C-alpha positions as CSV (number, residue, x, y, z in Angstrom):
1,M,-5.2,-11.0,-17.0
2,T,-5.4,-7.3,-16.4
3,E,-2.0,-5.5,-16.0
4,T,-0.9,-2.6,-13.8
5,D,2.3,-1.0,-12.7
6,V,1.5,-1.3,-9.0
7,A,-0.8,-3.6,-7.2
8,V,-1.6,-2.6,-3.6
9,V,-3.2,-5.3,-1.4
10,G,-5.1,-3.6,1.3
11,G,-7.0,-0.4,1.4
12,G,-6.2,1.1,4.8
13,P,-3.9,4.1,5.4
14,A,-0.7,2.3,4.3
15,G,-2.2,0.9,1.1
16,L,-4.0,4.1,0.1
17,S,-0.9,6.2,0.9
18,A,1.2,4.1,-1.4
19,A,-1.5,4.2,-4.1
20,L,-1.8,8.0,-3.8
21,F,1.9,8.5,-4.4
22,T,2.3,6.1,-7.2
23,A,-0.8,7.1,-9.1
24,K,-0.2,10.9,-8.6
25,N,3.2,10.4,-10.2
26,G,2.0,8.5,-13.3
27,L,2.1,4.8,-12.5
28,S,-1.0,2.8,-13.1
29,T,-2.2,1.6,-9.7
30,Q,-4.8,-0.9,-8.5
31,V,-5.9,-1.3,-4.9
32,F,-7.6,-4.5,-3.7
33,D,-9.6,-3.9,-0.5
34,T,-11.8,-6.1,1.6
35,D,-12.6,-3.1,3.8
36,E,-11.5,-4.9,7.0
37,T,-9.3,-2.0,8.1
38,W,-8.9,-1.3,11.8
39,M,-9.8,2.3,11.0
40,H,-13.5,1.4,11.3
41,K,-12.9,1.0,15.0
42,A,-10.8,4.2,15.4
43,H,-11.4,7.9,16.0
44,L,-8.5,10.1,14.9
45,F,-7.2,12.6,17.4
46,N,-3.5,11.8,16.9
47,Y,-3.2,12.0,13.1
48,L,-1.2,15.1,12.1
49,G,-3.4,17.7,10.4
50,I,-6.7,16.1,11.6
51,E,-8.2,17.5,14.8
52,S,-10.9,14.9,15.1
53,E,-12.4,12.5,12.6
54,D,-14.2,9.2,12.7
55,G,-12.0,6.4,11.2
56,S,-14.7,5.3,8.7
57,A,-15.1,8.9,7.5
58,F,-11.3,9.2,7.1
59,M,-11.4,6.1,5.0
60,E,-14.1,7.5,2.7
61,D,-12.1,10.7,2.3
62,S,-9.0,8.8,1.5
63,R,-10.7,6.6,-1.0
64,E,-12.1,9.6,-2.8
65,Q,-8.7,11.2,-2.8
66,V,-6.9,8.3,-4.5
67,E,-9.7,7.9,-7.0
68,E,-9.2,11.5,-8.0
69,F,-5.7,10.5,-9.0
70,G,-6.9,7.6,-11.1
71,V,-6.4,4.7,-8.8
72,E,-8.5,1.7,-9.8
73,R,-10.0,0.4,-6.6
74,H,-11.3,-3.2,-6.3
75,Q,-13.6,-2.8,-3.3
76,E,-14.7,-5.9,-1.4
77,T,-12.2,-7.9,-3.4
78,E,-10.1,-10.4,-1.5
79,V,-6.6,-11.3,-2.7
80,T,-6.1,-15.1,-2.4
81,G,-2.5,-15.2,-3.5
82,V,0.5,-13.3,-4.8
83,A,3.2,-15.0,-6.7
84,E,6.3,-14.0,-8.8
85,N,5.7,-14.6,-12.5
86,G,9.1,-13.7,-14.1
87,D,7.9,-10.2,-15.2
88,G,6.7,-9.1,-11.8
89,F,3.8,-10.5,-9.9
90,T,0.4,-12.2,-10.3
91,V,-2.2,-11.1,-7.9
92,E,-5.0,-13.7,-7.6
93,T,-8.5,-12.6,-6.5
94,D,-11.9,-14.2,-6.5
95,D,-12.6,-12.3,-9.7
96,G,-9.5,-13.2,-11.7
97,E,-5.8,-12.6,-12.0
98,H,-4.0,-9.3,-12.2
99,G,-0.4,-8.7,-13.3
100,A,1.8,-6.0,-11.7
101,E,5.4,-5.0,-11.9
102,Y,5.4,-4.0,-8.2
103,V,3.3,-5.2,-5.3
104,V,2.7,-3.4,-2.0
105,L,1.3,-5.6,0.8
106,A,-0.8,-3.6,3.3
107,T,-2.8,-6.2,5.0
108,G,-2.4,-5.1,8.6
109,A,-1.2,-7.8,11.0
110,D,-2.2,-10.5,8.5
111,R,1.2,-11.7,7.1
112,D,0.0,-14.8,5.3
113,L,0.4,-13.3,1.7
114,A,4.0,-12.2,2.6
115,D,4.8,-15.7,3.9
116,D,3.3,-17.4,0.8
117,L,5.3,-15.0,-1.4
118,G,8.5,-16.1,0.3
119,C,9.3,-12.8,2.1
120,G,11.8,-13.1,5.0
121,F,10.6,-12.6,8.6
122,T,12.5,-11.1,11.6
123,D,13.0,-12.8,15.0
124,E,9.9,-10.8,16.1
125,D,7.9,-12.7,13.4
126,V,7.2,-9.6,11.4
127,V,7.9,-9.2,7.7
128,D,11.6,-8.2,7.2
129,V,11.9,-4.9,5.2
130,D,14.6,-2.3,4.6
131,V,14.1,1.4,5.2
132,T,12.2,1.7,1.9
133,M,9.8,-1.0,3.0
134,E,11.1,-3.4,0.3
135,T,11.0,-7.1,1.4
136,T,13.5,-9.7,0.7
137,V,11.6,-10.4,-2.5
138,Q,12.7,-7.7,-5.0
139,N,9.9,-5.2,-6.0
140,A,7.6,-6.6,-3.2
141,Y,6.9,-4.2,-0.4
142,A,5.3,-4.7,3.0
143,T,3.9,-1.9,5.2
144,G,2.1,-1.0,8.4
145,A,1.3,-3.6,11.1
146,M,2.8,-6.5,9.1
147,V,6.3,-5.0,9.5
148,R,6.0,-3.8,13.1
149,A,5.6,-5.8,16.3
150,E,3.6,-3.1,18.2
151,E,3.6,0.3,16.5
152,W,0.2,0.0,14.9
153,Q,-0.8,3.6,14.3
154,A,-2.5,4.9,11.1
155,V,0.0,7.7,10.7
156,I,2.9,5.3,10.9
157,S,1.2,3.0,8.4
158,A,0.6,5.9,6.0
159,G,4.3,6.8,6.2
160,D,5.3,3.2,5.5
161,G,3.0,3.3,2.4
162,A,4.6,6.6,1.2
163,A,8.1,5.1,1.7
164,A,7.3,2.1,-0.4
165,A,5.8,4.3,-3.1
166,L,8.8,6.6,-3.2
167,N,11.1,3.6,-3.6
168,V,9.0,2.3,-6.5
169,L,9.1,5.8,-8.1
170,T,12.9,6.0,-7.6
171,K,13.3,2.7,-9.4
172,E,11.0,3.8,-12.2
173,K,12.5,7.3,-12.7
174,G,16.1,6.0,-12.4
175,E,17.1,8.6,-9.7
176,H,16.2,9.3,-6.1
177,F,12.6,10.6,-6.3
178,H,10.9,13.2,-4.0
179,D,7.2,13.9,-4.1
180,F,7.2,17.5,-2.9
181,D,4.5,19.8,-4.0
182,T,4.5,23.6,-3.8
183,P,1.6,26.0,-3.6
184,A,1.9,26.6,-7.3
185,D,1.1,22.9,-7.9
186,A,-2.2,23.1,-6.1
187,E,-5.4,23.6,-8.2
């Protein structure tokens, strides 16, 4: 079984945002992506900082960006199960098992993995999370459309992914963590 600090299930804006933050800040991160994101049906005019971009092109740019920070992407890899294992989580895929201390679920409106993991749900039948996107299962996070009844926007999902990642980093660093870059940080 391969091991990682953070396993992200889903490679849309929420999942890749979470992966970017965790990998950028030193946590080994794997993303499992079936490439079924709604972004392939989108054209971005309402995403801050992007005047106009095809959703598929945005996804390619996002994938390249996370790879530059060392994210290990498992493209076209379906996660068939996620379970607690005493030390974290076991992520089951069609190509084997992967262990992770933290798991970020970013599977759009498909909430089956969260349900199987035992995450709580709200009266609106969405995954119950706190402000940091942590579910009722410790160290398991849910993001994007799986936690929202109607607000299914790429920019909101990316923010959810970032919130989850910052909470993981806060736990790992032992103090409230901010990912704030300055011009001097840029290469």
